[in-house]
C-alpha positions, 0 to 999 in steps of 0.5 A: 517456524514463524515467530509469535506475532502480536497484532492490533485486532480492531474487534477486540480493540487491543494488541493480541497474539495472532494464532492462525488456523493452520500453523505457518499459513495465513488466509487474508482478505482485503477489500479492494476497489470499486472501479468507477473513476481513476485511483487516487493516492488514498487508494494507493496508501491503503493498498500499500499498507496491506501489501506491506502486511502481506510481505511482512508475513512472508518475511516472517515465514508464513505462507500467505493466501492473499485475496483482494476483490474487485467490486464491479457491481455497485451504484457508483459504477452504474452512475458513472457508466450512465454518464459516460454512455458505457456498459457498467461492467466494461467501465469497471473493467477498464478502471480495474486494469488501470488500478492494477497498473497504478498500484504496481507503480507503488510496489503493490503485488497482485493478489493471489486471488482477485474475485469479481462480484460479477462472477460470484453471483451464484455464491451471493445468492446461496448465502442470501438464501441461507440467511433467509432460511436462518430467519436473518433476512426477508424478501419483499417485492423482489428485494431482500433485506437483512433484519438487523435486530435478529443479530444481537452482536451487531455494532460490536466492531464499530463499538456502538449499540444498534440503536446508536448506529440506527440513529446516526446512520444515513439509511435508505428510506423504504417503508417495506423494511421491518427496521430502519437499519435493515440493509439490502442483500439483493436489489430488484432490477432497474432499467439500464443496470446489469441484472441476474436471475435469482429466486426473487426475480431479476436483480443484483446484489447489495454491496455488503453481501458481495464481500461475505460471499467472496470470502466464503468462496475463496477462504472458507467459512472462517479465515484469519485476517480481514483488512480494509480502511477505517472508513469501512468499519461501519457500515461495510465490515459491520454488515459483513460480520452480521451476514456471515455469522448470520449464515454460518454461526457466531464465531465464524468469518474473520478471526482478526480485523486490521484497519489502516489509518487515514491519509490527511492533507494539511490536517484535512481528510482527502476530499474533492471539495478541499481540492486535495484529491491527488492522482497516482500518476501525478504523485509518482511523477512528483517524487518517484513512485518508490519514494511514495512507497517509502513514505508510506512504510515510514509510518505505522499502518494504523497511524494517521499519515500527514501528507504535506504539500505546498501550492507554488503556483495558481492560475488567474482564477485562483485554482491550483496550477503547480504543487510541491509535495514536501513530504515526498521530497524528504522521502525521496532524499532518504531513499536515495541514501539507501540506493547509494549505499547499495551501489557502493556495496555492489561495487565493492563486492563485485567479483570478490567472494569472501566465502563463509565465516565471521562478520562484524556484530553490526552486520548481524543485527538487521534481520533480528531487529526487523523480525522483532519489529514486524512481529510487533503489529508490523511496526515498519517505522522501527524497520526503517530505522533499523535499515538506516542503522545497517546502511550507516554501518555499511558505509562506515566499513566502506569508508574505514575498515582499518584494523579489521581483517580484510575477509571479515570486512568484505563478508560483513559488507556483503552481508549488509547488502544482502540483508538490506535488500531482503528487508527492503523486499518486506517493505516493497522498496530497494528492489531496483538495481541501484544504478537504474534507480539513481539514474532515474532520480537524477533525470527527474531532478534535472527536469524538475530544476531545469538543469542542462544535462548536456552542459553538465556532461561537457563540464565534467569531460573538461574537468577530467581532461584538466585533471589529466593535464594536471591543471588542478586550478582549472579542475577546481574552477569547473567543480565550483561552476558545477556546484553553482549549477546545483550539481555535485561531482562524484569521483569514484574508482570507476570514473567521475559521475555526478548527481543533483545536489539535495 
């Protein structure tokens, strides 16, 4: 049986025991993208945060049904499509495909179910009709609005009263609405926009009702976890609760709410006006996509994450021409340590099965420590620290091992390798063959630093020949020359290799 989990529920504003509706099973809905433009690193951070929670639940023994939607019917899509001269649903699908590809770079798995708004219009209409029948919504001139004052708990998630929310919200001015805070469930058709038939005439859904309907369709009237960014708490998630409970009764819909923290850049939120909206491809190219994922998981999903960068070059007009992502450089170096450790472990245990039996105490700690950390509101920083301790223990056994039974040592090293990979899977890291990762990292650093790889290899070959000829003075001189080029020589049982010095 999975262990007891405690998680921070945004609705209760406290860390509480998590008790799923069905023992051992979790239904989880996460608000997905509105695909009208290329994804940026903020999208990747949120997607990776909830992917890590999903992976963690599976690591802890839960069977997870993970639903992440595609909002392909929305005002921003219509505006972008009109500007591009492209049908809105085609533009949305093009960016949705790109989104999935870019998220996969960062180890984000595909959802079990990925509903599109455009294929759930019937369900959206059904929920809207139910709200009208329950006296929670009203139709006027082909539009349908939710009447906020009919739902007394409104504002509970965001922690504000309806009056405060109405005063602080930017609401659409419409004299036909009964209240200023009332929001659209269905919008009448406008020229150039996709439209569907409905009891109120041709039109299309409002933003908030879409998620309520897709949740009901794929997870039921009540389900376990609902996730999204903190920026969605109001109005989106607040309105989802009002709609869903207005249709199906108080106490239905999501039983727990999870929200990831903001990604900030030098103390500023990401915004185009600040010039800090970084695309996924550019970030991945700078330090490797897996280093980005490792950087994310080194922070707790609820905490704000400071993303540090340095402008290294500007053009004549002062615009940024080249950046250095200092946060990611550190993450890349730390991640390489784990892959170097796994490479050493693989080399050591290759073809040598030590069988079952006792292992050292350090070889038994990792899974237990990680289970405890993940069960405590998915505390991935503690998991990363535990990974480091396990890798350090493995390297110590590889380097020393004196006074230890050979079979115990071999079993311990093999066990640490297995557990490092198992825990890595829970975080979305350490899933590549070590040599492939290390080779790709070396190629990236070689290109970044302008190192002539062919010259390095020629010097390596010359050094090997000098050592064979017992010309150790020349071999040492070549090592010094390579060091000056920013290259570290690695003499291994399998031969001489090299890496770029950090």
